[in-house]
Backbone as numpy.savetxt, mean C-alpha at the origin, in Angstrom:
# Nx Ny Nz CAx CAy CAz Cx Cy Cz
8.76 20.43 0.90 7.84 19.71 0.31 6.46 20.32 0.18
5.93 20.35 -1.08 4.67 21.25 -1.31 3.53 20.19 -1.45
2.34 20.68 -1.33 0.96 20.12 -1.55 0.81 19.00 -0.51
1.39 18.85 0.66 1.09 17.86 1.50 0.43 18.35 2.84
-0.65 17.41 3.12 -1.46 18.02 4.19 -1.10 17.39 5.58
-0.81 18.32 6.62 -0.40 17.81 7.99 -1.54 17.81 8.81
-2.08 16.85 9.58 -2.89 16.95 10.51 -2.47 16.72 11.92
-3.12 17.54 12.88 -2.80 17.33 14.35 -3.40 15.97 14.88
-3.02 15.66 16.03 -3.47 14.44 16.72 -4.06 14.84 18.00
-5.10 13.96 18.64 -5.42 14.18 19.90 -6.35 13.06 20.28
-6.29 12.59 21.51 -7.14 11.52 21.98 -7.07 10.33 21.18
-5.87 9.78 20.84 -5.71 8.71 20.16 -6.11 8.54 18.69
-6.55 9.76 18.09 -6.92 9.67 16.70 -6.57 10.98 16.04
-6.63 10.97 14.84 -6.39 12.25 14.06 -7.30 13.28 14.59
-6.86 14.56 14.75 -7.82 15.51 15.36 -8.72 16.06 14.18
-8.27 15.93 12.83 -9.06 16.53 11.88 -8.93 15.43 10.65
-9.94 15.71 9.69 -10.00 14.81 8.70 -8.65 14.76 7.76
-8.28 13.55 7.14 -7.17 13.43 6.38 -7.43 14.17 5.08
-6.68 15.06 4.73 -7.00 15.94 3.58 -5.92 15.64 2.30
-6.56 14.84 1.43 -5.67 14.48 0.38 -5.68 15.70 -0.78
-4.57 15.96 -1.24 -4.44 16.98 -2.12 -3.97 16.44 -3.52
-4.80 17.07 -4.61 -4.17 16.51 -6.03 -2.79 17.03 -6.33
-2.00 16.10 -6.57 -0.48 16.45 -7.17 -0.35 16.26 -8.61
-1.53 15.98 -9.23 -1.37 16.05 -10.70 -1.92 14.89 -11.34
-2.80 14.94 -12.35 -3.32 13.89 -13.28 -3.98 12.85 -12.40
-4.68 13.18 -11.37 -5.53 12.22 -10.63 -4.79 11.43 -9.41
-3.62 11.86 -9.16 -2.83 11.34 -7.97 -3.20 12.27 -6.94
-3.68 11.76 -5.80 -3.95 12.52 -4.55 -2.90 11.93 -3.31
-2.49 12.91 -2.59 -1.35 12.59 -1.68 -1.70 13.40 -0.33
-1.26 12.69 0.83 -1.38 13.47 2.09 -0.33 12.87 2.98
0.31 13.77 3.81 1.31 13.31 4.86 0.53 13.59 6.24
0.15 12.79 7.09 -0.53 12.99 8.34 0.37 12.51 9.49
0.23 13.26 10.64 0.73 12.87 11.79 -0.33 12.13 12.54
-0.29 10.78 12.55 -1.37 9.95 13.10 -0.93 9.40 14.41
-1.98 9.57 15.41 -1.73 8.88 16.79 -2.40 7.60 16.74
-1.49 6.53 16.77 -2.13 5.11 16.88 -2.01 4.69 18.49
-3.29 4.38 18.83 -3.21 4.03 20.35 -2.70 5.11 21.14
-2.01 4.76 22.33 -1.46 5.70 23.25 -0.09 6.12 22.87
0.55 5.72 21.80 1.93 6.13 21.48 1.96 7.55 20.70
3.20 8.02 20.66 3.33 9.37 19.93 2.82 9.26 18.47
2.63 10.46 17.86 2.04 10.61 16.48 3.25 10.02 15.61
2.63 9.26 14.58 3.56 8.57 13.45 3.18 9.25 12.29
4.37 9.68 11.49 4.08 10.22 10.21 3.72 9.00 9.32
2.53 9.31 8.50 1.95 8.43 7.66 1.63 9.07 6.36
2.11 8.36 5.36 1.96 8.82 3.97 0.78 8.03 3.19
0.00 8.79 2.67 -1.32 8.24 1.99 -1.34 8.81 0.46
-1.44 7.60 -0.46 -1.48 7.92 -1.81 -2.76 7.46 -2.38
-3.59 8.26 -3.07 -4.83 7.58 -3.51 -4.90 7.98 -5.04
-5.56 6.94 -5.79 -5.82 7.15 -7.20 -6.86 6.11 -7.57
-7.37 6.56 -8.85 -8.61 5.57 -9.39 -7.76 4.45 -10.47
-8.08 3.31 -10.32 -7.42 2.29 -11.17 -7.91 2.61 -12.63
-8.72 3.39 -13.03 -8.89 3.85 -14.38 -7.91 4.41 -15.05
-7.39 5.34 -14.17 -6.20 6.37 -14.63 -4.73 5.73 -14.18
-4.68 5.09 -13.31 -3.26 4.56 -12.75 -3.31 3.07 -12.49
-2.26 2.41 -12.73 -2.23 0.99 -12.57 -0.95 0.63 -11.60
-1.16 -0.43 -11.02 -0.18 -1.12 -9.98 0.56 -2.13 -10.88
1.79 -2.24 -10.72 2.55 -3.10 -11.46 3.79 -3.63 -10.49
3.98 -5.04 -10.47 5.14 -5.65 -9.84 6.34 -5.34 -10.52
7.49 -5.14 -9.92 8.78 -4.95 -10.57 9.82 -5.93 -9.84
10.54 -6.75 -10.66 11.69 -7.38 -10.06 12.81 -6.59 -10.09
13.62 -6.78 -9.06 14.92 -6.00 -9.00 15.80 -6.33 -10.01
15.69 -7.50 -10.46 16.59 -7.73 -11.60 16.51 -6.89 -12.84
15.33 -6.08 -12.80 15.09 -5.24 -13.96 16.06 -4.08 -13.85
16.54 -3.75 -12.64 17.42 -2.64 -12.24 19.08 -3.05 -12.52
19.19 -4.42 -12.73 20.54 -4.94 -12.91 21.17 -5.50 -11.64
20.27 -5.61 -10.59 20.75 -6.02 -9.10 19.72 -7.02 -8.84
20.29 -7.87 -7.86 19.39 -8.93 -7.22 18.36 -8.37 -6.27
18.77 -7.22 -5.50 17.94 -6.56 -4.72 18.12 -5.03 -4.98
17.13 -4.36 -4.72 17.04 -2.89 -4.72 16.07 -2.08 -3.87
16.04 -0.91 -3.96 15.05 -0.16 -3.11 13.97 0.52 -3.81
13.11 1.29 -3.12 12.01 1.88 -3.82 12.45 2.91 -5.06
13.44 3.61 -4.71 14.00 4.49 -5.64 14.31 3.74 -6.99
14.90 2.62 -6.81 15.33 1.84 -8.01 14.15 1.18 -8.67
13.18 0.84 -8.10 11.92 0.26 -8.69 11.28 1.50 -9.51
11.17 2.74 -8.76 10.33 3.65 -9.38 11.08 4.10 -10.69
12.53 4.25 -10.56 13.12 4.78 -11.69 13.14 3.93 -12.96
13.45 2.49 -12.68 13.52 1.57 -13.80 12.10 1.46 -14.56
10.99 1.83 -13.98 9.61 1.95 -14.69 9.14 3.32 -14.87
10.15 4.33 -14.79 9.47 5.65 -14.89 8.09 5.94 -14.15
8.02 5.31 -13.03 6.75 5.58 -12.23 6.61 6.78 -11.32
5.45 7.05 -11.02 5.09 8.07 -10.03 5.58 7.73 -8.68
5.48 6.56 -8.20 5.67 6.06 -6.93 6.08 4.58 -6.93
6.68 4.17 -5.82 7.10 2.71 -5.82 7.18 2.32 -4.25
6.92 1.17 -4.03 7.04 0.64 -2.47 7.13 -0.70 -2.44
7.46 -1.25 -1.37 7.89 -2.73 -1.09 6.68 -3.64 -1.50
6.84 -4.80 -1.87 5.77 -5.63 -2.31 5.50 -6.81 -1.33
5.43 -7.91 -1.85 4.98 -9.18 -1.09 6.29 -9.84 -0.27
5.91 -10.98 0.57 6.81 -11.51 1.18 7.90 -12.45 0.29
9.00 -12.72 0.82 9.84 -13.65 -0.05 10.76 -14.37 0.81
11.28 -15.59 0.20 11.95 -16.53 1.00 13.34 -16.10 1.23
14.23 -16.98 1.82 15.60 -16.56 2.16 16.35 -16.65 0.76
15.95 -17.13 -0.15 16.66 -17.24 -1.58 16.07 -15.98 -2.35
15.31 -15.14 -1.87 14.82 -14.20 -2.49 13.60 -14.34 -3.49
12.99 -15.66 -3.39 11.91 -16.05 -4.24 10.54 -15.43 -3.64
9.78 -14.72 -4.53 8.45 -14.26 -4.04 7.43 -15.40 -3.39
6.86 -15.18 -2.25 6.13 -16.00 -1.69 4.52 -15.58 -1.90
3.86 -16.10 -2.69 2.55 -15.78 -3.03 2.23 -15.24 -4.47
0.92 -14.92 -4.55 0.46 -14.72 -5.94 0.91 -13.17 -6.29
1.48 -13.18 -7.62 1.86 -11.96 -8.13 1.15 -12.00 -9.36
0.19 -10.98 -9.89 -0.03 -10.87 -11.24 0.10 -9.31 -11.60
0.60 -9.14 -12.92 0.96 -7.78 -13.17 0.55 -7.77 -14.66
-0.32 -6.70 -15.12 -0.70 -6.34 -16.46 -1.20 -7.73 -16.89
-2.13 -8.40 -16.14 -2.73 -9.62 -16.35 -1.99 -10.93 -16.51
-0.68 -10.81 -16.23 0.20 -11.92 -16.24 0.72 -12.39 -14.91
0.62 -13.76 -14.73 1.08 -14.43 -13.46 2.51 -14.39 -13.41
3.13 -13.82 -12.35 4.57 -13.83 -12.06 4.86 -14.97 -10.84
4.08 -15.08 -10.10 4.23 -15.85 -8.92 2.89 -16.61 -8.69
3.17 -17.71 -8.14 1.95 -18.66 -7.83 1.24 -18.49 -6.63
-0.18 -18.58 -6.57 -0.79 -18.63 -5.30 -0.30 -19.57 -4.25
-0.40 -19.17 -2.99 -0.23 -19.93 -1.72 -1.46 -19.93 -0.93
-1.90 -21.16 -0.83 -3.28 -21.23 -0.10 -3.15 -21.10 1.40
-2.64 -19.96 1.96 -2.41 -19.89 3.37 -3.19 -18.78 3.98
-2.93 -18.67 5.21 -3.78 -17.49 5.82 -3.37 -16.12 5.64
-3.41 -15.75 4.48 -3.17 -14.56 3.80 -4.40 -13.96 3.13
-4.02 -12.65 2.51 -5.06 -12.25 1.67 -4.56 -11.87 0.25
-5.43 -11.57 -0.66 -4.95 -11.32 -2.01 -5.69 -9.83 -2.35
-4.91 -8.91 -2.69 -5.41 -7.73 -3.15 -5.41 -7.74 -4.68
-6.61 -7.25 -5.23 -6.76 -7.44 -6.81 -7.24 -5.98 -7.07
-6.94 -5.80 -8.56 -7.52 -4.94 -9.37 -8.09 -5.48 -10.61
-9.27 -5.57 -10.79 -9.90 -6.33 -12.02 -11.03 -5.47 -12.62
-11.82 -6.13 -13.61 -12.55 -5.10 -14.57 -13.67 -4.59 -13.48
-13.98 -5.06 -12.42 -14.84 -4.53 -11.65 -14.43 -3.48 -10.56
-13.07 -3.50 -10.43 -12.41 -2.65 -9.61 -11.56 -3.12 -8.54
-11.08 -2.54 -7.57 -10.15 -3.41 -6.57 -11.04 -4.26 -5.74
-10.38 -5.11 -5.12 -11.04 -6.15 -4.19 -10.12 -6.76 -3.34
-10.50 -7.52 -2.28 -9.70 -8.35 -1.42 -10.32 -9.58 -1.20
-9.61 -10.75 -1.20 -9.96 -12.00 -0.93 -9.19 -12.76 0.17
-9.51 -13.79 0.70 -8.70 -14.65 1.63 -7.93 -15.65 0.65
-6.79 -15.76 0.75 -5.82 -16.80 -0.23 -6.51 -18.13 -0.22
-7.09 -18.63 0.95 -7.56 -20.00 0.84 -8.87 -20.17 0.08
-9.54 -19.02 -0.23 -10.80 -19.13 -0.76 -10.70 -18.25 -2.32
-9.60 -18.21 -2.76 -9.11 -17.53 -4.07 -10.09 -17.99 -5.25
-10.64 -17.07 -5.79 -11.40 -17.28 -7.04 -10.88 -16.03 -7.95
-10.39 -16.14 -9.02 -9.81 -15.21 -9.89 -11.11 -14.44 -10.46
-11.04 -13.02 -10.22 -12.22 -12.22 -10.69 -11.79 -11.92 -12.37
-13.05 -11.50 -12.90 -12.87 -11.33 -14.35 -12.18 -10.07 -14.76
-11.32 -10.34 -15.72 -10.52 -9.20 -16.07 -9.34 -8.69 -15.17
-8.87 -9.79 -14.58 -7.74 -9.60 -13.47 -6.58 -8.84 -14.11
-6.28 -7.64 -13.62 -5.01 -6.82 -14.11 -3.86 -6.97 -13.11
-4.19 -7.02 -11.76 -3.11 -6.89 -10.72 -3.50 -7.82 -9.54
-2.51 -8.61 -8.90 -2.91 -9.15 -7.74 -1.62 -9.32 -6.88
-1.74 -9.18 -5.63 -0.64 -9.32 -4.60 -1.21 -10.01 -3.46
-0.52 -11.21 -3.08 -0.80 -11.98 -1.93 0.09 -11.66 -0.81
-0.39 -11.21 0.30 0.50 -11.03 1.50 -0.49 -11.07 2.74
0.04 -10.61 3.70 -1.00 -10.63 4.99 -0.36 -10.04 6.35
-1.22 -9.79 7.19 -2.43 -10.27 7.18 -3.51 -9.25 6.47
-4.74 -9.59 6.29 -5.87 -8.72 5.81 -6.07 -7.77 7.11
-6.10 -6.50 6.84 -6.29 -5.61 8.05 -7.76 -5.13 8.01
-8.53 -4.98 7.07 -9.82 -4.40 6.90 -10.60 -5.20 5.93
-11.74 -5.80 6.36 -12.63 -6.73 5.58 -13.89 -6.27 5.60
-14.52 -5.92 4.54 -15.94 -5.44 4.46 -15.98 -4.19 5.29
-15.14 -3.25 5.45 -15.15 -2.16 6.07 -15.05 -2.35 7.62
-14.72 -3.39 7.98 -14.48 -3.62 9.49 -12.91 -3.97 9.85
-12.35 -3.45 10.81 -10.92 -3.59 11.19 -10.92 -4.91 11.87
-9.82 -5.82 11.69 -9.74 -7.20 12.23 -8.81 -6.96 13.47
-8.64 -7.96 14.35 -8.01 -7.85 15.65 -6.76 -8.69 15.62
-5.73 -8.04 16.29 -4.44 -8.64 16.11 -3.74 -8.66 17.54
-2.72 -9.39 17.63 -1.65 -9.43 18.81 -0.91 -8.19 18.71
-0.43 -7.78 20.03 0.55 -6.73 20.05 1.85 -6.98 19.24
2.34 -5.88 18.71 3.52 -5.84 17.98 3.80 -4.72 17.28
4.96 -4.14 16.94 5.07 -2.84 16.51 6.10 -3.09 15.42
5.72 -2.37 14.33 6.82 -2.26 13.08 6.40 -1.24 12.09
7.33 -0.90 11.27 6.69 -0.05 10.18 5.93 -0.76 9.18
5.06 -0.26 8.63 4.00 -0.84 7.82 3.82 -0.15 6.48
3.50 -1.06 5.43 3.02 -0.76 4.09 1.64 -1.36 3.86
0.89 -0.63 3.27 -0.48 -1.28 3.09 -1.06 -0.81 1.72
-1.90 -1.92 1.02 -2.70 -1.50 -0.11 -4.08 -1.69 0.36
-4.99 -0.69 0.06 -6.36 -0.78 0.37 -7.10 0.01 -0.63
-8.53 -0.16 -0.39 -9.55 0.58 -1.35 -10.69 1.02 -0.52
-11.33 2.12 -1.02 -12.56 2.54 -0.52 -13.78 2.23 -1.30
-14.93 2.58 -0.73 -16.29 2.18 -1.41 -16.41 2.89 -2.69
-15.68 3.99 -3.07 -15.68 4.43 -4.42 -14.75 3.74 -5.45
-14.12 2.67 -4.99 -13.25 2.23 -5.97 -11.82 2.54 -6.20
-11.51 3.59 -5.22 -10.18 4.17 -5.39 -9.22 3.31 -4.58
-7.92 3.12 -5.04 -6.83 2.45 -4.41 -6.11 3.34 -3.55
-5.51 2.83 -2.41 -4.84 3.47 -1.49 -3.54 2.73 -1.25
-2.48 3.56 -1.17 -1.22 3.09 -0.69 -0.87 3.84 0.64
-0.58 3.12 1.72 -0.45 3.72 3.06 0.94 3.24 3.44
1.75 4.13 3.98 3.16 3.79 4.46 3.44 4.47 5.70
3.84 3.92 6.76 4.13 4.58 8.08 5.59 4.77 8.26
6.07 5.93 8.60 7.53 6.35 8.76 8.13 5.53 10.03
7.23 5.44 11.13 7.50 4.95 12.21 6.79 3.63 12.65
6.99 3.01 13.76 6.36 1.72 14.07 4.99 1.90 14.49
4.02 0.93 14.22 2.64 0.99 14.47 2.28 -0.43 14.75
1.27 -0.50 15.73 0.72 -1.98 15.95 -0.56 -2.05 14.86
-0.47 -3.52 14.38 -1.61 -3.81 13.32 -2.95 -3.50 13.60
-3.32 -3.75 14.99 -4.85 -3.38 15.32 -4.94 -1.97 15.32
-4.05 -1.12 15.81 -4.28 0.48 15.63 -4.17 0.92 14.36
-3.50 0.28 13.50 -3.29 0.60 12.10 -4.69 0.27 11.35
-5.28 -0.89 11.62 -6.55 -1.32 11.04 -7.71 -0.60 11.54
-7.64 0.06 12.70 -8.87 0.92 13.08 -8.76 2.30 12.36
-7.45 2.72 12.16 -7.25 4.12 11.34 -7.73 4.02 9.89
-7.28 2.75 9.34 -7.84 2.42 7.76 -9.41 2.44 7.85
-10.02 1.71 8.89 -11.38 1.46 8.63 -12.18 2.83 9.14
-11.69 3.54 9.96 -12.39 4.57 10.70 -13.03 5.58 9.67
-14.23 5.96 9.83 -14.73 6.87 8.78 -13.99 8.23 8.81
-14.12 8.64 7.43 -13.39 9.87 7.15 -13.77 11.00 8.07
-15.15 11.09 8.34 -15.49 12.12 9.26 -14.96 12.08 10.66
-14.42 10.97 10.97 -13.80 10.84 12.31 -12.31 10.77 12.31
-11.86 11.26 11.17 -10.32 11.33 11.11 -9.58 9.98 10.51
-10.34 9.15 9.80 -9.71 7.90 9.39 -9.66 7.90 7.83
-9.60 6.90 7.21 -9.46 6.72 5.68 -10.90 6.12 5.22
-11.66 5.46 5.92 -12.86 4.91 5.63 -12.70 3.76 4.48
-11.67 2.86 4.64 -11.43 1.82 3.74 -12.35 0.80 3.89
-12.67 0.14 2.54 -13.62 -1.07 2.43 -12.67 -2.31 2.66
-11.46 -2.24 2.25 -10.55 -3.39 2.44 -9.22 -2.92 2.48
-8.28 -3.72 3.16 -6.87 -3.29 3.28 -6.05 -4.50 3.64
-4.80 -4.52 3.10 -4.02 -5.64 3.20 -2.49 -5.23 3.63
-2.07 -5.93 4.59 -0.82 -5.40 5.03 0.42 -6.11 4.08
1.32 -5.45 3.70 2.40 -5.92 2.70 3.57 -6.24 3.62
4.72 -6.65 2.99 5.95 -6.82 3.73 6.40 -5.72 4.32
6.22 -5.33 5.62 6.58 -4.14 6.23 7.92 -4.48 7.17
8.04 -3.78 8.14 9.09 -4.00 8.93 10.28 -3.26 8.39
11.61 -3.97 8.60 12.71 -3.52 7.85 12.54 -3.46 6.18
11.51 -3.94 5.62 11.38 -3.84 4.19 10.56 -2.74 3.75
9.77 -1.95 4.83 8.94 -0.92 4.37 9.90 0.19 3.60
9.28 0.52 2.48 9.99 1.67 1.65 8.87 2.30 0.67
9.16 3.57 0.49 8.29 4.26 -0.37 9.08 5.41 -0.96
8.81 5.56 -2.34 9.47 6.57 -2.94 8.42 7.17 -3.94
8.21 8.62 -3.74 7.26 9.28 -4.39 7.96 10.40 -5.25
7.67 10.58 -6.54 8.14 11.75 -7.24 7.27 12.21 -8.28
6.25 13.09 -7.93 5.17 13.49 -9.05 4.82 14.92 -8.59
4.74 15.69 -9.66 4.27 17.05 -9.44 5.43 17.77 -8.67
4.81 18.40 -7.55 5.56 19.02 -6.62 5.77 18.16 -5.31
5.32 16.88 -5.22 5.46 15.92 -4.16 6.86 15.16 -4.44
7.58 15.13 -3.24 8.78 14.10 -3.33 8.92 13.82 -1.91
8.75 12.19 -1.84 8.94 11.67 -0.56 9.84 10.41 -0.69
10.63 10.19 0.22 11.67 8.98 0.28 11.74 8.37 1.53
10.91 7.11 1.84 11.14 6.41 3.13 12.03 5.45 2.79
13.26 5.56 3.51 14.21 4.56 3.33 14.15 3.19 4.07
14.46 2.01 3.50 14.37 0.78 4.25 15.60 0.42 4.80
15.68 -0.37 5.84 16.93 -0.92 6.41 17.50 -2.00 5.37
16.84 -2.58 4.56 17.26 -3.55 3.65 16.81 -3.32 2.21
17.34 -4.00 1.25 16.74 -3.92 -0.10 15.93 -5.25 -0.29
15.28 -5.20 -1.25 14.24 -6.36 -1.62 14.39 -6.79 -3.05
13.82 -7.97 -3.37 13.81 -8.49 -4.81 12.69 -8.04 -5.47
11.56 -7.77 -4.91 10.24 -7.33 -5.52 9.71 -6.07 -4.98
9.14 -5.14 -5.89 8.44 -4.15 -5.31 7.27 -3.87 -6.28
6.58 -2.82 -5.99 5.32 -2.28 -6.41 5.35 -0.85 -7.03
4.94 -0.64 -8.27 4.97 0.81 -8.74 3.55 1.18 -9.09
3.43 2.63 -9.23 2.27 3.24 -9.58 2.60 3.87 -11.01
2.01 3.42 -12.13 2.24 3.98 -13.29 0.90 4.36 -13.96
0.98 5.52 -14.83 -0.05 5.93 -15.50 -0.47 5.12 -16.68
-1.88 4.90 -16.77 -2.41 4.09 -17.82 -2.12 4.77 -19.15
-1.87 4.04 -20.21 -1.66 4.59 -21.51 -2.92 5.34 -21.93
-2.65 6.58 -22.43 -3.87 7.37 -22.93 -4.59 8.05 -21.90
-4.24 7.99 -20.56 -5.12 8.42 -19.52 -4.36 9.63 -18.91
């Protein structure tokens, strides 16, 4: 695997800055060995892009001809650079929460204790679902939870370990996809996401936890970078990263 940055770990945090490398046309990527709390290092994938160049889109598994599929299926059906798991769903595989893709609502808002990650005219943002107000020029929205970072500060959570998938954004308006290969606690993950770049974190302004655990999946195939994080299950909805027309 080429063009992937590997960072060492020490004293409960990454020992050097996360170094994202350009893998082509404005996509930046890093693979880091991150120490979350007192546990062993966990391989963590970070994909970064500016929403002026790249867009997020929801994909339903039915587009692949199946009721459920994996990240590779979502990516290939949309000819995307990357794909990962999306929001929660019920036992009948119906999405639970707001889904907006290319400005079109695919699933309705649930006013529960979750967050809504958005990409709109003013850039990416994060709201509490109970206080939802649609931003101008809304292009993409994904409701899930919990929120991990709000206004640059990590939130607090009970203990619990699982694989994680996260959508976030930094003060410069760049979007981040963060996926852990191994299990991580939400509080330790939130601290890594919010920690300053100079201290080995990502320096995110806002971050939302997606449907992780057994649903965590990630498939990247762009330039010289190729990553496949396999999931224990297949899912009905995923999210892809696609190039904006003319960009």
